Every structure is written in structure tokens, then in C-alpha cells.
DRENLOPA-177354 format. One line per 4 residues: number of its first residue (from 1); for each residue y, z, x of C-alpha. Coordinates in steps of 0.05 Angstrom, whole numbers, plus 5000, padded with zeros to 4 digits. Each point is the difference from the previous one (the first is absolute). Layout:
residues N
NUM> Y,Z,X ~ ...
END
This chain:
residues 262
1> 7022,2217,3615 ~ 5019,4967,4935 ~ 5031,4935,5025 ~ 4962,4989,5066
5> 4946,4946,5006 ~ 4945,5051,5014 ~ 4957,5014,4939 ~ 4975,5066,5028
9> 5070,5029,5013 ~ 5016,5026,4931 ~ 4931,5029,4984 ~ 5000,5034,5069
13> 5069,5030,4987 ~ 4978,5026,4933 ~ 4936,5030,5029 ~ 5042,5039,5050
17> 5047,5023,4944 ~ 4943,5022,4956 ~ 4967,5038,5057 ~ 5065,5038,5011
21> 5007,5010,4924 ~ 4930,5029,4997 ~ 5017,5050,5054 ~ 5064,5020,4965
25> 4963,5008,4934 ~ 4952,5048,5033 ~ 5058,5042,5026 ~ 5033,5001,4931
29> 4935,5026,4971 ~ 4996,5058,5048 ~ 4946,4972,5045 ~ 4998,5024,5072
33> 5018,4959,5060 ~ 4932,4969,5012 ~ 4984,4992,4926 ~ 5066,4963,4990
37> 4983,4954,5059 ~ 4932,4988,4969 ~ 5034,4984,4934 ~ 5043,4948,5035
41> 4940,4971,5038 ~ 4959,4995,4937 ~ 5054,4963,4962 ~ 5012,4956,5061
45> 4927,4980,5004 ~ 4998,4985,4925 ~ 5064,4959,5009 ~ 4969,4961,5057
49> 4940,4985,4957 ~ 5043,4977,4943 ~ 5044,4956,5044 ~ 4942,4969,5039
53> 4955,4984,4942 ~ 5056,4972,4958 ~ 4971,5038,4941 ~ 5062,4990,4958
57> 5000,4949,4945 ~ 5009,4993,4925 ~ 4939,5045,4991 ~ 5046,5057,5020
61> 5039,4991,4936 ~ 4961,5057,4967 ~ 5009,5045,5061 ~ 5075,4989,4998
65> 5002,5013,4926 ~ 4961,5065,5008 ~ 5046,5021,5057 ~ 5060,4985,4955
69> 4971,5045,4946 ~ 4987,5055,5050 ~ 5072,4996,5023 ~ 5029,5002,4930
73> 4956,5057,4975 ~ 4995,5040,5064 ~ 5074,4997,5017 ~ 5020,5021,4929
77> 4955,5062,5007 ~ 5022,5016,5070 ~ 5075,4991,4989 ~ 4997,5042,4936
81> 4967,5058,5038 ~ 5048,4998,5059 ~ 4992,5012,5075 ~ 4973,5071,4993
85> 4938,4974,4965 ~ 4982,4950,5054 ~ 4964,5049,5047 ~ 4958,5024,4942
89> 4970,4932,4988 ~ 4930,4999,5030 ~ 5000,4972,5071 ~ 4936,4963,4985
93> 5039,4961,4947 ~ 5069,4988,5028 ~ 4981,4982,5071 ~ 4949,4945,4986
97> 5039,4972,4940 ~ 5061,4993,5046 ~ 4959,4962,5052 ~ 4971,4954,4947
101> 5069,4985,4972 ~ 5025,4984,5070 ~ 4940,4953,5010 ~ 5014,4966,4934
105> 5072,4992,5022 ~ 4976,4965,5063 ~ 4957,4954,4958 ~ 5060,4983,4957
109> 5042,4988,5063 ~ 4947,4952,5028 ~ 4991,4964,4934 ~ 5075,4991,4990
113> 5005,4974,5071 ~ 4944,4950,4985 ~ 5038,4976,4939 ~ 5061,4985,5042
117> 5059,5029,5037 ~ 5049,4988,4944 ~ 4954,5038,4953 ~ 4991,5059,5046
121> 5074,5003,5021 ~ 5022,5000,4927 ~ 4958,5062,4985 ~ 5027,5036,5061
125> 5071,4978,4983 ~ 4992,5028,4930 ~ 4987,5069,5030 ~ 5059,4993,5048
129> 5047,4979,4945 ~ 4978,5059,4957 ~ 5012,5048,5057 ~ 5067,4970,5021
133> 5026,4996,4929 ~ 4978,5071,4987 ~ 5033,5025,5063 ~ 5069,4970,4988
137> 4998,5009,4925 ~ 4980,5073,5009 ~ 5055,5013,5050 ~ 5052,4968,4955
141> 4978,5022,4930 ~ 4946,5052,5010 ~ 5007,5063,4957 ~ 4934,5014,4964
145> 4944,5018,5047 ~ 4935,4962,4992 ~ 4952,5051,5029 ~ 5037,5058,5031
149> 4939,5038,5024 ~ 4969,4939,5032 ~ 5057,4957,5027 ~ 5069,5032,4990
153> 5037,4938,5023 ~ 4975,4954,4945 ~ 5037,4991,4935 ~ 4989,4963,4935
157> 5062,4959,5014 ~ 4968,4979,5065 ~ 4937,4979,4964 ~ 5040,4957,4951
161> 5039,4969,5057 ~ 4936,4983,5036 ~ 4974,4967,4937 ~ 5062,4957,4994
165> 4993,4979,5073 ~ 4927,4981,4990 ~ 5015,4960,4937 ~ 5054,4961,5035
169> 4955,4987,5059 ~ 4942,4977,4956 ~ 5043,4949,4963 ~ 5032,4975,5064
173> 4934,4993,5036 ~ 4968,4966,4940 ~ 5056,4948,5001 ~ 4993,4991,5075
177> 4926,4986,4992 ~ 5017,4942,4955 ~ 5051,4970,5047 ~ 4973,5013,5069
181> 4935,4980,5035 ~ 4960,5064,5004 ~ 4930,5010,5027 ~ 4981,5037,4936
185> 5030,5024,4935 ~ 5033,5068,5002 ~ 4972,5059,4960 ~ 5058,4988,4952
189> 4982,4927,4987 ~ 4927,5019,4988 ~ 5020,5054,4950 ~ 5051,4956,4963
193> 4952,4941,4997 ~ 4944,5043,4971 ~ 5038,5042,4950 ~ 5066,4964,4991
197> 5067,5029,5018 ~ 4998,5063,4955 ~ 4929,5018,5019 ~ 5011,4984,5073
201> 5061,5045,5002 ~ 4958,5056,4971 ~ 4950,4989,5056 ~ 5057,5003,5051
205> 5024,5064,4967 ~ 4931,5030,5006 ~ 4999,4984,5075 ~ 5068,5032,5006
209> 4975,5063,4966 ~ 4939,5002,5045 ~ 5046,4995,5061 ~ 5036,5063,4977
213> 4933,5034,4984 ~ 4973,4986,5070 ~ 5061,5030,5032 ~ 4998,5062,4955
217> 4925,5011,5011 ~ 5007,5000,5075 ~ 5060,5048,4995 ~ 4958,5045,4956
221> 4942,5000,5049 ~ 5046,5015,5059 ~ 5034,5057,4964 ~ 4934,5028,4978
225> 4974,4997,5071 ~ 5065,5027,5030 ~ 5018,4937,5039 ~ 5067,4964,5004
229> 4969,4935,5024 ~ 4929,4974,5001 ~ 5004,4999,5076 ~ 5048,4983,5057
233> 4966,4936,5022 ~ 5062,4959,4984 ~ 5060,5035,5030 ~ 5057,5004,4950
237> 4955,4976,4944 ~ 4945,5052,4995 ~ 4929,4974,4994 ~ 4963,4938,4976
241> 4989,5029,4930 ~ 5075,5013,4996 ~ 5011,4925,5009 ~ 4946,4974,4953
245> 4999,5054,4946 ~ 5031,4955,4946 ~ 4957,4940,5020 ~ 4934,5039,4993
249> 5001,4998,4923 ~ 5044,4937,4992 ~ 4954,4952,5038 ~ 4935,5015,4961
253> 5038,4998,4933 ~ 5033,4934,5020 ~ 4933,4970,5020 ~ 4967,5026,4936
257> 5054,4965,4958 ~ 5000,4936,5041 ~ 4925,4992,5009 ~ 4992,5008,4925
261> 5054,4948,4991 ~ 4965,4951,5046
END
């Protein structure tokens, strides 16, 4: 879908993913079978409209910035209260806000894809590096738990290891951009060009933190709803939201930073 010659392949793939994510979000919010299906269908239709109209451009900079603020403020409040508080949040608030954040994530996906493959892949690779670094660093050095009630397997040592992995990746990718013929600058090159190396590394650090936040928020929601996985759509991997949880906040924040930079 990413590298094929068909311009409709990637948007179509993402519409399918968002439809499944909307269904999973309904289930996590305690909706019944048909209401959850309606939740998925609604998000799918909204995604089709977004993909077909191409209504993603620099004018979305404000939307991405607002979504970033919602993630920072909302996640801080939610993580502080813990999983037991999640079911007490009004359904009329948490269900639509989740759908809107998923739709904004799709908009960020499509805009990043429009910028270029190198740009989009660098954002996704940042999340992968954070996750891989945290996994191996946590297994080797992990002692102090990050959020025991939310995700018992995560440790502060894992978080620091993920940060080191992301910093190394950002510097290596930045250098590769300058030496290889790329279709677009990476997110790292955009940040470093706009704010210089120190400011750009702070931006990379923020994206790393949002990657951890996205993972923790989904874990909190699943624990509050009594689910181990968001679904079983992907055997051995859980559901769609289990695969994109970290990308949901990272992509809008990355686009907010980079659209402002441009």
C-alpha cells in the first residue's frame, strides 16, 4: 500500500483500519454489538469522506495542534486517575472524543503520506524504535515500574532505553537524508532545520514521550473496560488499536510541529 504505484491503495488501507478501530472503540466503551458496529461504520464513512475529498492540507495545522493539546492534557488527567476511573467518565464524552482523535490520526497519516514516504516512514520508525528500545532495555535493566496499575511490564529504565534508541535513530536518519536521494525530508530533518539540533532533539523527545503516552492510554482503557486486547482481528497481535495506539497521538503531534515549521 505504501510503495505500490496505486494512489488509492494507502488511503483505502487506512479507511479499512479506521473502520475496524471505530468498532473496537465502541466495544471498549461498553457499547453493544450493533452499536459497536455502527460506531465502526460511522468512522469508516467519515474516513472515506476524508480520503476522497483530500481535505487534508496545511489548514489542518490548527486541528493537529488542538489534538496535540487534548492528548497532553487529557492523558495527564486520565493516567493520574488510573483504570478504575475510566468507566466513570461520561460515555457521551469519551466515545466521540476517541472517534475524533482517530479521525485526526487518519488526517495526519494522509498528510504525512502526501509529504512523502521518507517523511511518513521516519515517523513510524520513531515509534518502532521507542518500542523496541524500551522492550530490550526494560528486560535488561528494568527495576522501577512506570505505571504498575496500568501496564505492569513497563519500567522507567525501558523508557530511558527507548529514548536513547530514538535519539540515535534521529541523528542517523538526519545524516542519511543529507547523503542519500530521498523523496522527501524525514521528520527529523524538518525538526532540526526549523529549530536547530538542540530544539529538534527536544521535538524528537516530545514525540517519544507521546509514543509512550499512547501505549499507556490504550492500556488504561482496556483495563478499565476489562479487555486484554482491543479485539482479536489480528491473530497473535490483538486488534487494530493495539497496533496503532502509539501512532494515534504521535502523528498529529508530529504534523503540528512540522506544519508549523513549514
